[in-house]
Each structure stands twice: as C-alpha cells, then as structure tokens.
N, C-alpha and C positions, 0 to 999 in steps of 0.2 A: 329249322332255321340256323340253329346253333351249330352245326356242322359245317355251314356253307359261309358262316360270318367272316367278313374281311374287314378288318379295323386299321386306320391310319392314325397314329398319334402325332399332334402337332405340338411341339414344346422344346425344352431344353434337354431331352434325354440324350445320354451320350455312352458309349462304351466305356468299360472302367480304363482301357487304354487312354482313350481321348481324354477324359475327364482329369486323369492324373497328369497327362501332358499339359493340358490348360492351368491347372493348380499350380505346377512347379515353374511355369514359364512366366507366371503372373508377376506384375509389379506389386500389385496389392493382394490381398487374401480373397479368395474365391470360395463362397459358402457351397458346401456338400451336401447340404440337407435337402433341398429341392430335387437335384439329379438322383439322389438316393431312393427317394419317395416315389418318383416317377419310375425309376428302374425297377424296384420291388413290385409296384403295382402293374406294370405292364409285362412283366415276365410272368406274375401271377396269372393275368389275363391270357396271355399266350398259352400258359399250361392248361388253362380251363377250356379254351376252344379247341385245343389240342391239333386239329387237322391242317389248319392254316397258321402261317406266321404272321406276326404283328409288324407292320411298317411303321418306322418312325421318320418324321421329317423334322429334322434336329436345328435348332438355332443355337449355336454355340453361345455359352454365357461369358461372353468376352465383351470389351469396349475399349475404346481409345484410353480409357483411365487405367485399364488393367494390363493391356498389352500393346507393345509399340508395332507389332507386325501389322501391316496394313491389309495384306491379301491373305485371305484364308480360303484354299481350295480343298478340302479333305475328300479323299474317295469314299464311296459307299463302302460298306463292310456288314458282315453278319457276325452275330455273337449270340450263342445260345438260341432262343426262339424269336429274335428280334432281327430285323433288317433294318440297318442305320443309313439314312441317307441325309448328309449333312448339307444345309444350306450354304451357298457361297456368301462369303462375308468380304466387304470393302471397309475396313475398320476406320472411317472417317467419318465423324460427326454425323449429320443428317443423311449423308450419301449411304450409310449403313443401313439405316430405316428403309431408304427408298429401294434399294437392291433387295434387302429382305421381304420387303412387300411384293414386289414385282415375282421375284423367284416363288415366293411361297403359294400366291394367287395362282401362277401357272401350274405349279406342281400339283396343287389342291384341285384345280378345275379338271386337270387331264386325269387325274386319278379316278376322279368320280364319273367318268364318262361312260363307262360301261358296268354291267352288273350292278346297276344301282341298288336294287332292292335288298342285296346282301351286304351293303357296305354302310359303314358309320365312321364318324370321326370323333376322336377324344381330343380335345383341345385345352392347353394350359391358358385359362383365362387372364392370367396376369401377365402375359405377353401380348400388349396392345397391338403392336404392328402385325404379327403373326395372326393373333385371333381376328383383327379386322379384315385381313386378306382371306383368311379361311372363310368368314362369315360371307363375304362378297362373293367368293367363288362358288360358294354352296347355294347361294340364290339362282344361279345358273344351273347347276349339274342336280341340284335338289337333294343332296345328300343331306342326312341329319347330322347334326353336331352337339355333342354333349360337353360342356364347360366343366372344367375342373378348376374349382376356385378355392385356393388355399390360405387366402387372406382377404380382406377388404380393403381397396386402395383408400390411402388417406388417413385410416384409423390409428395405424401405429405412428405414423408421423405426428399426427396432432398429439398424441401421447408424449412422444419426445420433445416436441417444439411446437409452441403456439405460432412462430414466425415461418409459416409454409410457403414456398414460392408460388409465383403464380402458374407457372408450368406445371407444378405438382398438383396444384387444385384442378387445372384444367383436365389432365391426365386423368385424375382422380374422378372426375364428373363424367368425362366420356367413356371410361372403364365401365362405370356402372350401367351406364346407356347400353353399351356394348353387350355386357352380361344378359341383357333382357333378350337378345337375339337367339340364344342358345335353345335347343330344343329339350334339354333337361340338364342336371347338375349333379355332380360329386361335390359335396360339402365337408368340412372338418367338423363343424358343430351344428347342433340343431338351431341355435340362436342365429346362424347365418342365413337361413332360409327366409326370414321374415324380411331380411335387408335386400338379399339377392334375388329372391323369386318371387315378386309381387303378384305373377300372372299364374301361380301355382301349379307350374308345369313339374313333370316327373322329376323326383331328386332322390338322393341317396345320401347318408351321412356314414362317411368312413373315416374316423378320426385318426387312424394311422394303421400302418402296416407293419407287421414284425417279419424279419427275415426267416423264412422256414429253414434255410441252411444253418441257422444257428443251433439248430438240435445237436449237431455233430461236435459243436465246440464246447468242450468241458470247462466246467468253472469248478475246480477242486480246492477245498480248502488249504490242502497242503502245499499247494502252487502259488498261493497268494503271498504277497509282500509281507515280510516280517512286521514293518511298521503298519499302523492302522491309517489308511489312507483315505482321506474325502476326495472325491474326484469330481470336478465340473468340467463338462466340455460345451461349449457353444458361444453365443455372443458375449464378448467382453464389454458390456453396456450397463451403466448404473441403473437404468429402466428394468433389466433383468434381473435386479437384485443382487448383483455381483458384489457392489461396493459392501453392502451390508453383510453379506456372507464373510467376505474377508475380515471386516471388523469384528464380527461375532466369533469367528474361528480364534482371533488373536487373544481373545478373552479366557479362552479356553486351556485349562492345564492339560499337560500330557506331553512328555518329552518323544513319545513314540507315535504321536500324532502328526500326520502331515496333510496339507491341503494342495492338491495338484490342480492346476487350471490350464486349460487348453482352449484355443481358439482365437479370434480376432474381433476388434471393435473398438469403439472411441478410447477405452480405458486401458489398452494395452500398454501405452506408453508409460502408466503408472504403476505396472507390475513390479518393476524394478524397485521402487521405493517400498514396497510392501515386502519384498523379498529381504531388503535390508532391515526393515524393522523388525521382521519376523523369520528367523532362517527355517522354521518349518513349512513355510510358503514356497511353492515352486510354480513358475510359468513356463510351460512347454512350447508356446506358440502353435502354430498348426502343423496337423499331421493328416497323412491319409486316413480314410474312414477305417480301414482295416487294422491300422495302427492305434487308433483310438479304441477301437473295440477290443483289442487286447488288453489296453491299458485298463478298461472298464472292469474287465474280467479279473486282472490282478488286484483291482482296489477292494477296499472294505466296504464302502459306502459311497453311491453316487447321490448328487445333489441337483434339485433344480429350485432355485430360490425366486424364482419370478414371480412378481406381486400378482395376487388374484383380485386385486383392487382396481387394476387398469383396465380401461375399457375395452382395449384390443383382446384382452385374453378370453372374453367371450367369443370371439371369433377364430380363436386357434387352439390347437392341440400340439404342443411341441413334439416333434417327430423325435427328437431326442429322448423322451420319456420312452417311448416304445423301444428304441433301441437299448436304453438302460435297462429295462426290463428283461429283454430278450438277453442280456448278456448273463443273467444269473447272479447279478450283484444286487443288493437290495438298494432301493431308491427312496429317498426323502425328498417330498415335493410339497409345494404350496397346494391347497385345494382349488385348483384352477376350475372356473365355472364352466369351461369347454370340455372338462374331463368328465365322461360318465361315471354315475356312482358305483358301477360295477368293480372299476378299478380300486377302489377305496380298500378293499380287503387284501391288497397285494402290494400297497405302499405304506410308508411311513409318512404322516401328514404334519405340517407345521400348524399348530393352534394359533400360534401367535406370529405375525410376519415381520414385528419390529426387530430390531437388532439384539435386544434382551431376549426376545421370543425366540429367535433362530439360534442363540447361544444355549438357551435352556433345552431347546428340542435336540440338539446335537450332543449335549451332554447326556441327555436321556436315551438316545439311540444308542450312543458310544458307551453306555453302561451295561448294554447287554453283552454277553458272551459271543465270541467270532463264531461260535457253532450256531448259536441261535440266528445271528444275523445272515450266516450263509445258509441256513434252511429257509429262511423267509424269502431270500432272494431267488432260491432255487423253485419256491413255490410260484412266484411272479413269473419266472421264466416258463412254467409249464402252463400257466394260465395264457400268456399273450401267444406261445407258439402252438397252442393247442386250439385257441379260440379267435385269434387276431393275426394269424399268419398271412403272407401275402396271396397264398392259394385261396385261402377262405374268404379273405376280403375281395380278391378280385372275382370270386365267384359270385358274391353278392353284386358287385357292379356288372357282370355279365347278364344277370337277370334283368337289370335296369336297361340295359342296351336292348335287349329282347323286347321288352315293354315299349321302349321308343319305338324301335323299328316296326313294331305290329300296331303303332297308334294312328296311322292314317296320314294325314297331310303334315307338312313340314311346317313350322313356325315361319310366318312371313312378316313378323315384325321387323321395322328397320328404323331404329332410333327414334 
C-alpha cells in the first residue's frame, strides 16, 4: 500500500516564494510558524512515500486586514516533492469564505473520485471553512481524512481575555464538533487527545518537527557575535512571558550582554520604550525565517519564557523550541507541560518563572563559559536532528495513515 499512497493536504501550505511574497506585501505581520510546520511535515511525508508526490490544496494566509488586494489567482506550481494548487481568493469579508468553501468542496470531491482505496487526506483542522468543505466532500467520495490539530480553539483566547466575542465562541464550539468528523488525528500533545478525540479514533502525537537540512548549517563558536546575545523570536505578547523577560534582563549586570527580540504582537509598540531604558535591548521586528535562523545561530543563548502555568500550554508545543534546538544554540525554556520529558536533558529550564526567578536563571546560565554553552547547544541539535527530524516524524505519521486506510469503514459521524 505504501508505494501506491496518494495524499492531498488541505491547509495553508505555501512554497517559500509565495509565503515570502505574502509576508512582505502584508499591511500587518503574518505568522510563519504554521506554514513552516506544515512544510517540514509534508516534505518529510513526500520523502517517505517516495514514489508519488504530495498534492497541496492551499488556502493563502491572507485577509482583508492583512492585504488590500481583492483578487488572488495564483498559478499552480511544483517545488521539491510537493505540487501546490492555490485556492482562488476574493478577499472581501464573508465572500472570501463562501468562495473558499465552494472551491475546496469541488476540488476535494473531484480529487477523490478515482483510485479511492489508495487515497487519503491530511487537513489543517484549524481552517474551519476548508475543513468543513473537506468533510462534506469526503462524505460523498468516501475518502478518509486525518485532522492536524495544532491548537484547541478558544483556549488561548480565554487565557488572553475573558471577554471573548460571540462569533469567537460560536466558531470555537463548531470547530470542536467538526473535529469529531475526522477519521484520525495528528496532535501536538498527549493532553489534547482527551479533549479532541472522545471517540478514541487512531491518533499520533508529533510535538514538532526539526528541519533535517539544518545538519549542514554549521554553528561555530568562532563565528558567533562577540557580545553575549540572548535572543527571543516569537509572539510579542505579555502572556508569552516577554514582559517579565525584559524586566528581568534589565536587572542583570553585564556590558557585553544583549537582548535581541524579533516578532510581532500587542507589545511591539512598547519595544521603543524598553530600548530607551536599556541600550542593551534591541527589537528587530519581523524577518524571514531564514534570516531568523541565522540570528539564532549567531546568538549565545535562546529563550522561551512562556508560562507553564497557563491552561493553553497543556495543548501546545512551541514550534520555535524545535527550531531553536536545531540551530545548535542552547535553549533556556520554561518546563511546558506539553513538552515530553525526554527534552529536559537537552535544554536549560527555569525553576522559578517569576521576574526574579527568570533573572536568577539567566545569571546562572550566563555564568557558564561560552565553550560550555556552545557544547550544550550542539548536543541538543544532535538530539532533535537524529530523533525528531521531519523525515523521522513524518515516517511515524505515514504509519498512522496506513493504519487508517486499512481500518475499514469511514467515520460517518456528522455533527
């Protein structure tokens, strides 16, 4: 079966060319985390099935808030082992969703009309419109669908604010109902299974994927910055611990210490204030992922101060942690409940997540020599690239797809 498997991915997977065009033409900042995760996963899957290419039905990560352009009709393209087919977009409010639903329903239905026994669909479960259309189309063509669930709708929103809009509540509830229509699941943490999978359907936990191509990216001590750089790249949001990190850093002595911050979010307008208060702090905005990875390689220490006490952290594994570790620069992180214990030997951990606790741990880690830190980072890189790279993780997913294809009848649940 493996050699005849044909896979359709439905989600926001774009080629590097397209995602970079979207990022730099956006009025606001566009997250690169999800597209990178899916790209690594699907490239690894295409590499595993070897004889056939993966087809991607792509919904561009744009909206009328991010882009003024109203009509997007991108031509299909092939890159590596993936064939990209971009859904047409009319970027006008509700009309965008209507067009996306009709387009995806037709494409998924037609794709599944022949050679059904060898076909299976991977679907980004957080894309409500595309997931709904995919579920409906496969009720007709009987193709099985595996949902990739990287977040639980409403959990992060409720952590950020208790005042959640009626629309957000409705979408959250409908999304959870929609999840029950999948024939299997890819989840980021074991804790997600109890919430997402009440029918106990086949699932796999893949907390993240490391880019196997990073093996050729050297992290050399002599090529690092002369200053000791603490680097954070991600959401500039107080709930992610960024404010406590900044305030803790400002209390640490050391003229050669630097805190470099990259990303976007609600706190980005405050970065100027902190740079004025402490000249060692630098905010670099948003860069391409390739540029960020190079900055990570040049840094002395990478940090993720996300609180482990927040409810949403049980249902997430920051893809940035995997990227950090693959860079070869050591990582200091909170003990997130969604992070498997096997990672603990390869990262520095905050024992105390208060402002004073963060300060104390930063001082403790920076007291180590550059050589010791560098060696520790290289050990983490070896771990994720040998055991968590996208070829290995996608190989595990491929086995789940085989199991679901062989399991008999399709799930007939409908809301």
